[in-house]
C-alpha positions as CSV (number, residue, x, y, z in Angstrom):
1,X,140.7,161.8,137.6
2,X,142.0,163.7,140.6
3,X,145.0,166.1,140.4
4,X,147.4,163.6,142.1
5,X,146.6,161.0,139.5
6,X,147.1,163.4,136.7
7,X,150.3,164.6,138.3
8,X,151.6,161.1,138.5
9,X,150.5,160.1,135.0
10,X,152.1,163.0,133.2
11,X,155.0,163.7,135.5
12,X,153.9,167.2,136.3
13,X,153.6,168.4,139.9
14,X,150.2,169.2,141.3
15,X,151.5,172.8,142.0
16,X,152.5,173.1,138.3
17,X,149.0,171.9,137.2
18,X,147.4,174.5,139.5
19,X,149.7,177.2,138.1
20,X,149.0,176.2,134.5
21,X,145.3,176.5,135.3
22,X,145.7,179.8,137.0
23,X,147.6,181.4,134.0
24,X,145.2,180.0,131.4
25,X,147.1,177.0,130.0
26,X,144.6,174.5,131.3
27,X,141.1,175.8,130.8
28,X,137.8,174.4,131.9
29,X,139.2,171.7,134.2
30,X,135.9,170.2,135.6
31,X,135.3,170.2,139.4
32,X,133.1,167.9,141.4
33,X,130.3,169.1,143.7
34,X,132.9,169.7,146.4
35,X,135.0,172.0,144.1
36,X,137.8,169.5,143.7
37,X,139.4,169.2,140.3
38,X,138.2,166.2,138.4
39,X,140.1,166.0,135.2
40,X,138.2,164.5,132.3
41,X,139.6,163.2,128.9
42,X,139.7,166.7,127.4
43,X,141.6,168.1,130.4
44,X,144.1,165.3,130.3
45,X,144.6,165.8,126.6
46,X,145.4,169.5,127.4
47,X,147.8,168.5,130.1
48,X,149.6,166.1,127.7
49,X,149.8,168.8,125.0
50,X,151.1,171.5,127.4
51,X,153.7,169.1,128.8
52,X,154.8,168.1,125.3
53,X,155.2,171.7,124.2
54,X,157.0,172.7,127.4
55,X,159.3,169.7,127.0
56,X,159.9,170.9,123.4
57,X,161.0,174.3,124.8
58,X,157.9,176.3,124.0
59,X,157.6,179.4,126.2
60,X,154.8,179.8,128.7
61,X,153.9,183.0,126.9
62,X,153.6,181.3,123.5
63,X,151.6,178.5,125.0
64,X,149.2,181.0,126.7
65,X,148.8,182.8,123.4
66,X,148.1,179.5,121.7
67,X,145.5,178.4,124.3
68,X,143.8,181.9,124.0
69,X,143.6,181.5,120.3
70,X,142.3,178.0,120.6
71,X,139.5,179.4,122.8
72,X,138.5,181.9,120.2
73,X,137.9,179.3,117.6
74,X,138.5,178.3,114.1
75,X,139.2,181.8,112.8
76,X,142.5,181.6,114.6
77,X,143.7,178.4,112.9
78,X,146.3,180.2,110.8
79,X,147.7,182.0,113.8
80,X,147.9,178.8,115.9
81,X,149.6,177.0,113.0
82,X,152.2,179.8,112.8
83,X,153.0,179.5,116.5
84,X,153.5,175.7,116.0
85,X,155.6,176.2,112.9
86,X,157.8,178.6,114.7
87,X,158.2,176.1,117.5
88,X,159.0,173.4,114.9
89,X,161.7,175.6,113.4
90,X,163.2,176.3,116.8
91,X,163.3,172.5,117.6
92,X,165.0,171.8,114.2
93,X,167.6,174.4,115.0
94,X,168.3,172.8,118.4
95,X,168.5,169.4,116.8
96,X,171.1,170.6,114.3
97,X,173.0,172.2,117.1
98,X,172.9,168.9,119.1
99,X,174.0,166.9,116.0
100,X,177.0,169.2,115.6
101,X,177.9,168.8,119.3
102,X,177.4,165.0,119.1
103,X,179.7,164.8,116.1
104,X,182.4,166.8,118.0
105,X,182.0,164.6,121.0
106,X,182.3,161.4,119.0
107,X,185.4,162.8,117.3
108,X,187.0,163.6,120.7
109,X,186.1,160.2,122.1
110,X,187.7,158.5,119.0
111,X,190.8,160.7,119.5
112,X,191.1,159.6,123.1
113,X,190.6,156.0,122.1
114,X,193.6,156.4,119.7
115,X,195.7,158.1,122.3
116,X,194.9,155.4,124.9
117,X,195.7,152.6,122.4
118,X,199.0,154.2,121.5
119,X,199.9,154.6,125.1
120,X,199.0,151.0,125.8
121,X,201.1,149.9,122.8
122,X,204.0,152.0,124.1
123,X,203.8,150.5,127.6
124,X,203.8,147.0,126.2
125,X,206.8,147.7,123.9
126,X,208.8,149.0,126.9
127,X,208.2,146.0,129.1
């Protein structure tokens, strides 16, 4: 699959895919005889993983570290798990923050509904 197809499929610009490859997030992207990137299933899976982790807020540095550890092999499983657990904890914290914000927003919306209803009743009573 060519870079334009991968870009479209995963919603990541071709420039970003090239950058990810350059810094080591996408490793071993196959190339055809002309030197053009030809993403295979493993490369596409890596793009999907990197995009998911970036969307989740994982830093480039942590992702590079993860991919380097992955390259080393099975002896780094515990370290990779720790990186993912740390990211999971961060996401849970952000979710809790968002839930608090949503509760506050819903409270304010309900309050404005009550104010608007009272205003409407007052206008009707004064007619």
